[in-house]
C-alpha positions in Angstrom: -20.0 4.1 7.5 -16.4 5.1 8.7 -14.3 2.5 10.7 -11.0 1.8 11.6 -9.7 -0.7 9.3 -8.5 -3.3 11.7 -11.2 -2.8 13.7 -14.3 -1.8 11.6 -17.6 -3.3 13.7 -19.2 -5.4 11.9 -20.0 -9.0 12.7 -18.3 -12.0 11.8 -18.4 -13.1 8.5 -20.6 -10.4 7.4 -19.3 -10.4 3.4 -18.2 -12.9 0.5 -16.8 -10.6 -0.4 -13.7 -6.9 0.4 -11.7 -5.6 -2.1 -8.8 -3.7 -0.9 -7.7 -1.5 -3.8 -5.2 0.9 -4.1 -5.2 0.6 0.2 -2.8 -2.1 1.3 0.0 0.5 0.8 -1.7 3.3 2.8 -3.0 0.8 6.2 -1.0 1.4 9.4 -0.9 -1.9 10.3 -1.6 -4.4 6.9 -1.8 -7.5 9.1 -4.6 -6.6 11.2 -6.5 -5.3 8.4 -5.7 -8.5 6.7 -6.7 -10.6 9.6 -9.6 -8.1 10.1 -11.1 -9.0 6.7 -10.6 -12.7 7.3 -12.5 -12.5 10.2 -15.6 -10.4 8.1 -15.5 -13.2 5.5 -18.7 -16.3 4.9 -17.1 -19.2 4.2 -16.0 -19.3 0.3 -15.4 -15.1 0.9 -12.3 -13.9 -0.9 -10.2 -11.1 0.0 -9.0 -9.3 -3.2 -6.0 -6.8 -2.8 -4.2 -4.8 -5.6 -1.6 -2.0 -4.6 1.5 0.0 -5.8 4.6 -0.7 -3.4 6.0 1.4 -2.9 9.3 1.3 -5.1 7.2 2.1 -7.6 8.3 5.0 -9.5 6.3 7.0 -7.9 5.7 4.8 -4.5 5.8 7.7 -2.4 2.6 9.2 -3.9 3.9 12.6 -4.1 3.7 12.9 -7.9 0.5 15.6 -8.0 3.2 18.4 -6.8 7.0 16.1 -7.3 6.8 14.4 -10.6 10.2 12.6 -10.4 10.3 8.7 -10.4 11.4 7.1 -7.9 12.2 10.3 -6.6 11.9 8.8 -2.7 14.0 6.3 -3.5 17.2 8.9 -4.2 16.5 11.7 -1.8 16.0 11.7 2.3 12.5 11.7 3.6 13.1 15.3 5.0 13.8 16.7 1.5 10.7 15.2 0.2 9.1 16.5 3.0 10.5 20.2 2.9 10.5 20.3 -1.3 6.6 19.3 -1.2 5.4 21.3 1.4 7.7 23.9 -1.0 5.0 23.1 -3.9 2.4 22.9 -2.8 2.1 24.8 0.3 0.8 28.2 -1.1 -2.1 26.3 -3.4 -5.4 27.0 -2.4 -5.2 23.4 -0.9 -2.0 23.6 0.6 -2.7 23.0 3.8 -5.3 19.6 3.1 -2.7 17.7 0.9 0.1 18.6 3.6 -2.2 17.5 6.2 -3.2 14.2 4.2 0.7 13.4 4.1 2.9 14.1 6.3 2.5 14.0 10.3 4.3 14.8 13.0 5.7 17.4 15.3 9.2 18.2 15.8 9.9 15.0 13.7 8.0 14.9 10.6 7.6 12.1 8.2 5.1 10.5 5.4 2.0 9.5 7.3 0.3 9.4 4.1 2.3 5.7 3.3 2.8 2.1 5.0 6.1 1.7 2.8 4.5 -1.9 1.8 6.6 -3.2 -0.3 6.8 -6.5 -2.4 8.8 -8.9 -0.5 7.3 -7.4 2.9 4.0 -8.5 1.7 5.0 -11.7 0.8 6.5 -11.9 4.1 2.9 -11.2 6.0 1.1 -13.5 3.8 3.6 -16.1 4.9 2.8 -14.9 8.5 -0.9 -15.3 8.6 -3.9 -17.9 8.0 -4.8 -17.4 5.0 -5.0 -19.2 1.8 -3.7 -17.2 -1.6 -5.9 -18.6 -4.5 -3.6 -16.0 -7.0 -1.2 -13.6 -6.9 1.0 -11.5 -9.6 3.2 -8.8 -9.5 2.8 -7.0 -12.7 5.7 -5.4 -14.4 5.4 -1.5 -14.8 5.5 -2.7 -19.4 6.1 -6.0 -20.4 9.4 -5.2 -22.0 10.7 -4.3 -18.2 9.2 -8.0 -17.3 12.6 -9.6 -17.0 13.8 -6.4 -14.6 10.8 -6.8 -12.9 11.4 -10.5 -11.7 15.3 -9.7 -10.8 16.3 -9.5 -6.7 17.7 -6.2 -6.3 15.4 -4.9 -9.0 12.4 -6.4 -8.8 10.9 -3.6 -6.6 11.6 -0.9 -8.4 9.7 -2.5 -11.6 6.7 -3.9 -10.0 3.6 -1.5 -11.1 0.9 -3.7 -9.5 1.2 -6.2 -6.6 -2.6 -8.0 -7.2 -3.6 -11.0 -4.6 -6.7 -12.9 -3.9 -7.3 -14.7 -0.6 -9.2 -16.6 1.6 -9.4 -17.6 5.5 -7.2 -20.6 5.3 -9.4 -24.1 6.8 -8.2 -25.0 10.0 
C-alpha cells in the first residue's frame, strides 16, 4: 500500500508496532506523522523511530555524488544543488536522482529531506501527546562521545537518534 504517512487511511488502533527506520528526516510534516502513528497503535503499541539528524556528516543525503562530510554545513543549498546536478546529470539515472532530491521551479530546494535536527526532534516529542519509553543519541564513534554531548557541537557528532514512543495515557 502506498499512502501519505500523515493520513494512512488505516482504522484507529490497527497495529501493535509502527517502525520508522530512517524515515523521520524525509517526511514533510513530522508532527502529523507521529500523531498518525499514535492513532494507529493499539493499547500498549509502540512506535520505533531511528534517523540520522541533518547535521550528521552526510545528513544532506547527497553522498551518492558529493562524498564530503558536512558539505551541507559549509556550502549554501543553491551551491549544493548546482554541484549535484552537474555531477549526476549525465549519468544514466541522473534525471531520476535529481527529481528525487530536488524540487521547485525558479527556486529549487532540496526536497528529499526536511532538515530534522536533534533539537527539533526533541521539541516535537515535548509538544505531542506521546510517552517516550526510550531515547538515545548515538555518537558517530565512541571516541567522539564527549563532542556529541556538547551544546553547539552535538548536532555534528550524532550518528543516529533512536526513540521508542507510545501514546500518552489520558
